[in-house]
TORSEZA-16835 format. One line per field, with one value per residue (C-alpha): residue number from 1; y negated, x, z; residue in three letters. Coordinates in steps of 0.5 Angstrom, whole numbers, always signed. Example, Ala and Ser with C-alpha at 12.3 -4.5 7.8 and 13.67 -1.06 7.14 Angstrom:
<nupas>
i = (1, 2) .
py = (+9, +2) .
px = (+25, +27) .
pz = (+16, +14) .
aa = (ALA, SER) .
</nupas>
This chain:
<nupas>
i = (1, 2, 3, 4, 5, 6, 7, 8, 9, 10, 11, 12, 13, 14, 15, 16, 17, 18, 19, 20, 21, 22, 23, 24, 25, 26, 27, 28, 29, 30, 31, 32, 33, 34, 35, 36, 37, 38, 39, 40, 41, 42, 43, 44, 45, 46, 47, 48, 49, 50, 51, 52, 53, 54, 55, 56, 57, 58, 59, 60, 61, 62, 63, 64, 65, 66, 67, 68, 69, 70, 71, 72, 73, 74, 75, 76, 77, 78, 79, 80, 81, 82, 83, 84, 85, 86, 87, 88, 89, 90, 91, 92, 93, 94, 95, 96, 97, 98, 99, 100, 101, 102, 103, 104, 105, 106, 107, 108, 109, 110, 111, 112, 113, 114, 115, 116, 117, 118, 119, 120, 121, 122, 123, 124, 125, 126, 127, 128, 129, 130, 131, 132, 133, 134, 135, 136, 137, 138, 139, 140, 141, 142, 143, 144, 145, 146, 147, 148, 149, 150, 151, 152, 153, 154, 155, 156, 157, 158, 159, 160, 161, 162, 163, 164, 165, 166, 167, 168, 169, 170, 171, 172, 173, 174, 175, 176, 177, 178, 179, 180, 181, 182, 183, 184, 185, 186, 187, 188, 189, 190, 191, 192, 193, 194, 195, 196, 197, 198, 199, 200, 201, 202, 203, 204, 205, 206, 207, 208, 209, 210, 211, 212, 213, 214, 215, 216, 217, 218, 219, 220, 221, 222, 223, 224, 225, 226, 227, 228, 229, 230, 231, 232) .
py = (+41, +36, +31, +25, +28, +30, +23, +19, +23, +22, +14, +16, +18, +13, +7, +11, +11, +4, +2, +7, +2, -4, -2, +1, -7, -11, -6, -7, -14, -19, -14, -15, -23, -25, -19, -22, -30, -28, -25, -31, -35, -31, -34, -41, -41, -39, -42, -50, -52, -50, -51, -55, -55, -46, -48, -53, -47, -42, -46, -47, -39, -39, -44, -40, -34, -37, -41, -33, -30, -36, -34, -26, -27, -31, -26, -21, -24, -25, -18, -15, -20, -17, -11, -4, +2, +5, -3, -5, -13, -10, -7, +1, -1, -1, -5, -10, -10, -12, -18, -20, -18, -23, -28, -28, -27, -33, -37, -38, -36, -40, -36, -34, -28, -24, -17, -12, -6, +0, +4, +9, +16, +18, +16, +13, +15, +9, +11, +11, +4, +2, +5, +3, -3, -3, -2, -7, -12, -10, -10, -17, -20, -17, -20, -27, -26, -23, -23, -30, -30, -35, -29, -23, -18, -12, -6, +0, +5, +13, +18, +24, +27, +20, +14, +9, +2, -2, -8, -14, -19, -25, -26, -23, -17, -12, -11, -5, -6, -1, +6, +10, +15, +17, +22, +17, +13, +17, +21, +14, +10, +4, +1, -2, +4, +2, +2, +8, +12, +10, +13, +20, +19, +19, +25, +19, +18, +12, +9, +2, -1, -7, -12, -20, -22, -18, -12, -7, -2, +5, +7, +13, +16, +23, +22, +29, +27, +32, +38, +36, +41, +44, +47, +53) .
px = (-16, -15, -10, -15, -18, -10, -8, -15, -12, -5, -7, -14, -8, -2, -8, -9, -2, -2, -7, -4, +2, -1, -4, +1, +5, +0, -2, +7, +7, +3, -3, +3, +4, -2, -2, +3, +0, -5, -1, +2, -4, -7, -1, -2, -8, -6, -1, -5, -7, -2, +5, +3, +11, +10, +5, +8, +14, +9, +5, +12, +12, +6, +9, +15, +12, +7, +12, +16, +10, +8, +15, +14, +8, +10, +16, +11, +7, +12, +13, +6, +6, +12, +9, +10, +14, +13, +10, +14, +15, +20, +27, +26, +34, +34, +40, +36, +30, +35, +38, +31, +29, +35, +35, +28, +29, +34, +29, +24, +28, +33, +38, +44, +44, +48, +49, +54, +53, +58, +57, +51, +53, +45, +38, +35, +28, +23, +19, +24, +27, +20, +21, +29, +27, +23, +27, +31, +26, +24, +31, +32, +26, +28, +36, +32, +26, +29, +37, +37, +42, +45, +48, +46, +50, +47, +50, +49, +53, +51, +54, +52, +45, +44, +44, +47, +44, +48, +45, +49, +47, +51, +45, +45, +44, +39, +39, +43, +49, +54, +53, +48, +46, +39, +38, +40, +38, +30, +31, +34, +28, +32, +31, +27, +21, +17, +24, +25, +21, +20, +27, +25, +20, +24, +28, +34, +37, +39, +44, +46, +51, +49, +54, +53, +56, +51, +48, +49, +44, +46, +42, +43, +37, +37, +36, +32, +25, +23, +18, +20, +19, +27, +24, +25) .
pz = (-38, -43, -45, -44, -38, -35, -36, -33, -27, -27, -26, -21, -17, -19, -16, -10, -8, -11, -5, +0, +0, -1, +6, +9, +7, +10, +16, +17, +16, +16, +21, +26, +25, +26, +34, +36, +34, +37, +44, +44, +44, +50, +53, +51, +54, +61, +61, +59, +65, +69, +67, +61, +58, +58, +53, +49, +47, +47, +41, +38, +38, +35, +30, +28, +27, +23, +18, +18, +16, +11, +7, +7, +3, +0, -2, -2, -8, -12, -12, -13, -20, -22, -22, -19, -20, -27, -29, -36, -34, -30, -32, -28, -27, -19, -19, -24, -18, -13, -17, -17, -10, -7, -12, -10, -2, -2, -4, +0, +5, +4, +7, +3, +0, -5, -9, -9, -14, -15, -21, -20, -25, -24, -26, -22, -21, -23, -16, -12, -15, -13, -6, -5, -7, -2, +4, +2, +2, +10, +11, +9, +13, +19, +19, +18, +23, +28, +27, +26, +19, +16, +10, +8, +3, +0, -3, -8, -10, -12, -15, -18, -12, -7, -8, -1, -1, +6, +8, +13, +16, +22, +25, +33, +32, +34, +42, +42, +42, +38, +32, +31, +27, +24, +29, +35, +33, +32, +40, +43, +40, +37, +30, +26, +26, +19, +17, +19, +17, +10, +10, +11, +9, +2, +5, +6, +13, +16, +21, +24, +27, +31, +34, +37, +30, +26, +24, +18, +16, +12, +8, +4, +0, -4, -12, -12, -8, -2, -5, -12, -17, -19, -24, -24) .
aa = (UNK, UNK, UNK, UNK, UNK, UNK, UNK, UNK, UNK, UNK, UNK, UNK, UNK, UNK, UNK, UNK, UNK, UNK, UNK, UNK, UNK, UNK, UNK, UNK, UNK, UNK, UNK, UNK, UNK, UNK, UNK, UNK, UNK, UNK, UNK, UNK, UNK, UNK, UNK, UNK, UNK, UNK, UNK, UNK, UNK, UNK, UNK, UNK, UNK, UNK, UNK, UNK, UNK, UNK, UNK, UNK, UNK, UNK, UNK, UNK, UNK, UNK, UNK, UNK, UNK, UNK, UNK, UNK, UNK, UNK, UNK, UNK, UNK, UNK, UNK, UNK, UNK, UNK, UNK, UNK, UNK, UNK, UNK, UNK, UNK, UNK, UNK, UNK, UNK, UNK, UNK, UNK, UNK, UNK, UNK, UNK, UNK, UNK, UNK, UNK, UNK, UNK, UNK, UNK, UNK, UNK, UNK, UNK, UNK, UNK, UNK, UNK, UNK, UNK, UNK, UNK, UNK, UNK, UNK, UNK, UNK, UNK, UNK, UNK, UNK, UNK, UNK, UNK, UNK, UNK, UNK, UNK, UNK, UNK, UNK, UNK, UNK, UNK, UNK, UNK, UNK, UNK, UNK, UNK, UNK, UNK, UNK, UNK, UNK, UNK, UNK, UNK, UNK, UNK, UNK, UNK, UNK, UNK, UNK, UNK, UNK, UNK, UNK, UNK, UNK, UNK, UNK, UNK, UNK, UNK, UNK, UNK, UNK, UNK, UNK, UNK, UNK, UNK, UNK, UNK, UNK, UNK, UNK, UNK, UNK, UNK, UNK, UNK, UNK, UNK, UNK, UNK, UNK, UNK, UNK, UNK, UNK, UNK, UNK, UNK, UNK, UNK, UNK, UNK, UNK, UNK, UNK, UNK, UNK, UNK, UNK, UNK, UNK, UNK, UNK, UNK, UNK, UNK, UNK, UNK, UNK, UNK, UNK, UNK, UNK, UNK, UNK, UNK, UNK, UNK, UNK, UNK) .
</nupas>
């Protein structure tokens, strides 16, 4: 195979992977929210004559859902304009990506957000940095939408073989209380399904601590991804 053909093939694969990423983003975000809105509209319609007050409350919930999804889409489209994992317009380092994400999240959602980083001794591949940032974005949006948090703190640290990301908020926590590692979350079917799947697909682990005073997510991702060529 010629070098040109190989380059073309790599570009097609990269484009396909990006379409898959976008499809997953739309499915997990807007499509899910629109399903919620549809159900709320049906419930409000059923209550209009029987209980007008309850119907108005349902309509208020629909307004809230739509406003939240507008903010989520605004954040999503701003990230799209920044480019994908190999975009030359975006600093490929994870710290830079998270810094921009936290700043944009704060502006879009009006929630206090900060990033604390420690030295990461090993280089982080651009595609892993991209996926890790998507995980953080989902965690931030969950804290705002479902946790009703007013402040969120993101932490990043790493060693030779893995990176650790934490997302802590002052919201109302998850419906469950306590501390759970990835195995327990999977076994008990707790925590955000899409977030768990993202972390798992990267060979990582997720732990959640949930209290009435907020929640903390602890994500560990290996720098060496599943299926990567070991060079032997």
